[in-house]
C-alpha positions as CSV (number, residue, x, y, z in Angstrom):
1,X,10.6,9.1,-0.2
2,X,10.8,8.9,-4.0
3,X,8.9,6.4,-6.1
4,X,10.0,5.3,-9.6
5,X,9.4,2.5,-12.1
6,X,6.4,0.4,-12.5
7,X,4.1,0.6,-9.4
8,X,2.6,-2.8,-8.5
9,X,-1.0,-3.0,-7.2
10,X,-1.5,-6.7,-6.1
11,X,-4.9,-8.3,-5.8
12,X,-6.0,-9.7,-2.5
13,X,-6.3,-13.5,-2.8
14,X,-9.2,-15.3,-1.2
15,X,-9.3,-19.1,-0.6
16,X,-12.1,-21.6,-1.4
17,X,-13.7,-20.7,2.0
18,X,-13.7,-17.0,1.0
19,X,-11.2,-16.0,3.6
20,X,-7.9,-14.1,3.1
21,X,-5.3,-16.4,1.6
22,X,-2.1,-14.9,3.2
23,X,0.4,-17.4,1.8
24,X,-0.9,-16.7,-1.7
25,X,-0.7,-13.0,-1.2
26,X,2.9,-13.4,0.0
27,X,3.8,-15.3,-3.1
28,X,2.0,-12.8,-5.3
29,X,3.8,-9.8,-3.8
30,X,7.2,-11.5,-3.7
31,X,6.9,-12.5,-7.4
32,X,6.0,-8.9,-8.3
33,X,8.9,-7.5,-6.5
34,X,11.2,-10.0,-8.1
35,X,9.8,-9.1,-11.5
36,X,10.9,-5.5,-11.0
37,X,8.2,-3.5,-9.3
38,X,9.2,-0.1,-8.2
39,X,6.8,-0.1,-5.3
40,X,3.9,-2.2,-3.9
41,X,0.5,-0.7,-3.3
42,X,-1.4,-3.3,-1.3
43,X,-5.0,-3.4,-0.2
44,X,-5.8,-0.5,-2.5
45,X,-8.5,-0.4,-5.2
46,X,-7.2,-3.4,-7.2
47,X,-6.8,-5.2,-3.8
48,X,-10.5,-4.8,-3.0
49,X,-9.8,-2.4,-0.1
50,X,-13.6,-1.7,0.0
51,X,-14.3,-5.4,0.8
52,X,-11.8,-6.0,3.6
53,X,-12.5,-5.7,7.3
54,X,-9.9,-4.2,9.6
55,X,-8.4,-7.6,10.7
56,X,-8.1,-8.8,7.1
57,X,-6.6,-5.4,6.1
58,X,-4.1,-5.6,8.9
59,X,-3.0,-9.1,7.9
60,X,-2.8,-8.2,4.2
61,X,-0.5,-5.3,5.1
62,X,1.7,-7.4,7.4
63,X,2.0,-10.1,4.8
64,X,2.9,-7.6,2.0
65,X,5.5,-5.8,4.2
66,X,7.1,-9.2,5.1
67,X,7.1,-10.4,1.5
68,X,8.9,-7.3,0.1
69,X,11.7,-7.8,2.6
70,X,12.4,-4.0,2.5
71,X,13.4,-4.1,-1.2
72,X,10.7,-1.6,-2.3
73,X,8.3,0.8,-0.5
74,X,4.9,-0.6,0.6
75,X,2.0,1.7,0.4
76,X,-1.5,0.7,1.6
77,X,-5.0,1.8,1.0
78,X,-7.0,4.0,3.4
79,X,-10.2,5.9,3.1
80,X,-13.9,5.7,3.8
81,X,-15.6,7.1,6.9
82,X,-13.1,9.3,8.9
83,X,-12.9,7.1,12.0
84,X,-12.4,4.0,9.9
85,X,-9.8,5.7,7.8
86,X,-7.9,6.8,10.9
87,X,-8.0,3.3,12.4
88,X,-6.7,1.9,9.1
89,X,-3.9,4.4,8.9
90,X,-2.8,3.5,12.4
91,X,-3.0,-0.2,11.6
92,X,-0.8,0.3,8.4
93,X,1.8,2.2,10.5
94,X,1.8,-0.5,13.1
95,X,2.5,-3.2,10.5
96,X,5.5,-1.4,9.0
97,X,3.9,0.2,5.9
98,X,5.9,3.0,4.3
99,X,2.9,5.1,3.3
100,X,-0.8,5.4,2.5
101,X,-2.8,5.9,-0.7
102,X,-5.7,7.9,0.7
103,X,-9.0,7.2,-1.2
104,X,-12.2,9.3,-1.0
105,X,-14.3,9.6,2.1
106,X,-17.5,7.5,2.1
107,X,-20.1,8.9,-0.4
108,X,-20.3,12.4,1.3
109,X,-19.3,15.3,-1.0
110,X,-17.7,18.1,1.0
111,X,-16.1,21.4,0.0
112,X,-12.4,21.7,-0.5
113,X,-11.9,22.8,3.0
114,X,-13.6,19.7,4.3
115,X,-11.4,17.5,2.1
116,X,-8.3,19.2,3.4
117,X,-9.4,18.5,6.9
118,X,-10.1,14.9,6.1
119,X,-6.6,14.4,4.7
120,X,-5.0,16.2,7.6
121,X,-6.7,14.1,10.2
122,X,-5.9,10.8,8.5
123,X,-2.3,11.8,7.9
124,X,-1.9,12.8,11.5
125,X,-3.4,9.5,12.7
126,X,-1.1,7.3,10.8
127,X,2.0,9.5,10.8
128,X,2.9,8.0,7.4
129,X,3.6,9.6,4.0
130,X,0.3,10.1,2.2
131,X,-0.6,10.1,-1.5
132,X,-4.1,11.7,-2.0
133,X,-6.3,9.9,-4.5
134,X,-8.3,12.4,-6.5
135,X,-11.4,10.5,-7.8
136,X,-15.1,10.2,-7.3
137,X,-16.3,12.6,-4.6
138,X,-12.7,13.6,-3.7
139,X,-12.2,16.4,-6.2
140,X,-9.6,18.9,-5.1
141,X,-9.1,22.5,-6.2
142,X,-5.6,23.8,-7.0
143,X,-5.6,25.8,-3.8
144,X,-6.6,22.9,-1.7
145,X,-3.8,20.7,-3.1
146,X,-1.3,23.5,-2.7
147,X,-2.4,23.8,1.0
148,X,-2.0,20.1,1.5
149,X,1.4,20.1,-0.1
150,X,2.6,22.0,3.0
151,X,1.1,19.5,5.4
152,X,3.7,17.1,7.0
153,X,3.4,13.6,5.5
154,X,1.4,14.6,2.5
155,X,3.7,13.8,-0.4
156,X,1.7,13.6,-3.6
157,X,-1.6,13.4,-5.5
158,X,-2.8,10.5,-7.7
159,X,-5.2,11.6,-10.3
160,X,-8.2,9.4,-11.1
161,X,-10.4,12.0,-12.8
162,X,-8.6,12.6,-16.1
163,X,-9.6,16.2,-16.1
164,X,-6.4,17.6,-17.7
165,X,-7.4,21.2,-17.4
166,X,-7.9,20.8,-13.7
167,X,-4.7,18.7,-13.2
168,X,-2.6,21.2,-15.2
169,X,-3.8,24.0,-12.9
170,X,-3.1,21.9,-9.8
171,X,0.4,21.1,-11.0
172,X,1.3,24.7,-11.8
173,X,-0.2,26.0,-8.5
174,X,1.7,23.4,-6.4
175,X,5.0,23.8,-8.3
176,X,4.8,27.6,-7.8
177,X,4.2,27.3,-4.0
178,X,5.8,24.0,-3.0
179,X,8.4,23.2,-5.6
180,X,9.3,20.0,-7.3
181,X,9.2,17.6,-4.3
182,X,5.4,17.0,-4.4
183,X,4.7,14.0,-6.6
184,X,1.9,13.5,-9.2
185,X,0.6,10.1,-10.4
186,X,-1.6,8.9,-13.2
187,X,-4.3,6.9,-11.5
188,X,-6.8,6.2,-14.2
189,X,-7.9,2.6,-14.7
190,X,-5.6,0.7,-17.1
191,X,-3.3,3.8,-16.8
192,X,-1.0,2.9,-19.6
193,X,-3.6,3.9,-22.1
194,X,-3.2,7.5,-21.0
195,X,0.5,7.5,-20.1
196,X,1.5,9.5,-23.2
197,X,-1.1,12.2,-22.3
198,X,-0.1,12.5,-18.7
199,X,3.6,12.6,-19.6
200,X,2.7,15.7,-21.7
201,X,1.8,17.3,-18.4
202,X,5.0,16.2,-16.8
203,X,3.4,13.3,-14.9
204,X,5.5,10.2,-15.4
205,X,4.4,8.0,-12.5
206,X,1.4,5.7,-13.0
207,X,-0.4,2.7,-11.5
208,X,0.0,-0.5,-13.5
209,X,-2.8,-3.0,-12.8
210,X,-1.5,-5.0,-15.7
211,X,1.7,-5.7,-13.8
212,X,-0.3,-7.8,-11.4
213,X,-1.0,-10.5,-14.1
214,X,1.5,-9.7,-16.9
215,X,4.6,-8.0,-15.6
216,X,6.4,-8.8,-18.9
217,X,3.9,-6.6,-20.8
218,X,3.9,-3.8,-18.2
219,X,7.7,-3.7,-18.1
220,X,8.0,-3.8,-21.9
221,X,5.6,-0.9,-22.1
222,X,7.4,1.1,-19.4
223,X,10.8,0.5,-21.1
224,X,9.4,1.5,-24.4
225,X,7.7,4.7,-23.2
226,X,10.7,5.8,-21.2
227,X,13.2,4.8,-23.9
228,X,11.4,6.6,-26.7
229,X,10.4,3.4,-28.6
230,X,7.2,4.9,-30.1
231,X,6.7,1.9,-32.4
232,X,6.4,-0.5,-29.6
233,X,4.4,1.9,-27.5
234,X,1.8,2.2,-30.2
235,X,1.7,-1.6,-30.9
236,X,1.0,-2.3,-27.2
237,X,-1.5,0.5,-26.9
238,X,-3.4,-0.6,-30.1
239,X,-3.3,-4.4,-29.9
240,X,-3.2,-5.0,-26.1
241,X,-4.2,-2.1,-23.9
242,X,-7.1,-0.8,-26.1
243,X,-8.8,-4.3,-26.4
244,X,-8.3,-4.7,-22.6
245,X,-9.9,-1.4,-21.9
246,X,-12.8,-2.2,-24.3
247,X,-13.3,-5.5,-22.4
248,X,-13.0,-3.7,-19.1
249,X,-15.7,-1.3,-19.9
250,X,-18.3,-4.0,-20.7
251,X,-19.2,-4.5,-17.0
252,X,-18.9,-2.2,-14.0
253,X,-16.1,-3.4,-11.7
254,X,-14.2,-5.3,-14.4
255,X,-11.2,-2.9,-13.7
256,X,-10.6,-5.2,-10.7
257,X,-12.3,-8.4,-11.8
258,X,-10.3,-8.8,-15.0
259,X,-7.0,-8.2,-13.1
260,X,-7.8,-10.9,-10.6
261,X,-8.9,-13.2,-13.4
262,X,-5.7,-12.4,-15.3
263,X,-3.7,-13.5,-12.2
264,X,-5.6,-16.8,-12.2
265,X,-5.0,-17.3,-15.9
266,X,-1.3,-16.9,-15.4
267,X,-1.2,-19.7,-12.8
268,X,-1.8,-18.3,-9.4
269,X,-5.1,-19.2,-7.8
270,X,-6.2,-15.9,-6.0
271,X,-9.9,-16.8,-6.0
272,X,-12.7,-14.6,-7.1
273,X,-13.9,-11.1,-6.2
274,X,-16.2,-10.2,-3.3
275,X,-19.6,-8.6,-3.8
276,X,-20.6,-6.2,-5.1
277,X,-18.0,-7.0,-7.8
278,X,-18.7,-10.0,-10.1
279,X,-16.2,-12.4,-11.7
280,X,-15.9,-12.3,-15.5
281,X,-18.3,-14.3,-17.7
282,X,-16.8,-17.3,-19.5
283,X,-16.8,-15.5,-22.9
284,X,-15.0,-12.5,-21.3
285,X,-12.4,-14.8,-19.7
286,X,-11.7,-16.3,-23.2
287,X,-11.3,-12.8,-24.6
288,X,-9.0,-11.8,-21.8
289,X,-6.8,-14.9,-22.4
290,X,-6.5,-14.0,-26.1
291,X,-5.6,-10.4,-25.2
292,X,-2.9,-11.5,-22.8
293,X,-1.5,-13.9,-25.4
294,X,-1.3,-11.1,-27.9
295,X,0.4,-8.7,-25.4
296,X,3.0,-11.3,-24.4
297,X,3.8,-11.9,-28.1
298,X,4.3,-8.2,-28.7
299,X,6.4,-7.9,-25.6
300,X,8.6,-10.7,-26.7
301,X,7.8,-12.8,-23.6
């Protein structure tokens, strides 16, 4: 399976009662696919995977798969404690997901051999293509990734560390042993800010949280960066993405909270975030609204 284009990470909507709002999620996903998403990554970090129980997760996956109508691949989050991660992987497969984004195990820091075993067991449980998410306590060595590249179903690595020396060594080691099929992704928060740097390493795929609330801006950036329009790339980075990142960094968890708030500001009521995240303060919402307006103006939307 190959992925291309702007990868869409939908939020998970909650209703006034705090429960999963499936109809709103269906609209959110369908609108994103219609806008031009190259793939849907549902119930992942932006989708508050950490805050969903297994029933909610299963319904979110089923809703997302139905809403895409087979037009693009649907990947779903997995991770946490090993038994839970395996149950989640099986649930995603049963609901027709195309693959998994495997996030770190819960808190425990293990050696590379332990991480390899963790990935193997989850991949075997679900039987779905797996993208490993390198972040937090899931820090892989080049040798560990090269070993996993030979495991059935393991198809790529999403980097959320931003350690370019390590990532370059991983890429070179994997390419030498496994060839070009294994995929690499930029998985840093507000990934567009670092897209030029990752592209320098040959990593062109990236997560776009912005696409969830402003697909016009995300697509304008993607077209500019892939089409060589450096002027537009720099304008968007300087006047939209940089202020967004500066706002994001004011409060822990805003990488998710601001995205969800952005979706609400653009007219879709997806509710607030679940604890331990907090919704943006009024003054931060006002700043976000101004930043979005500037980005839409630059993008010509």
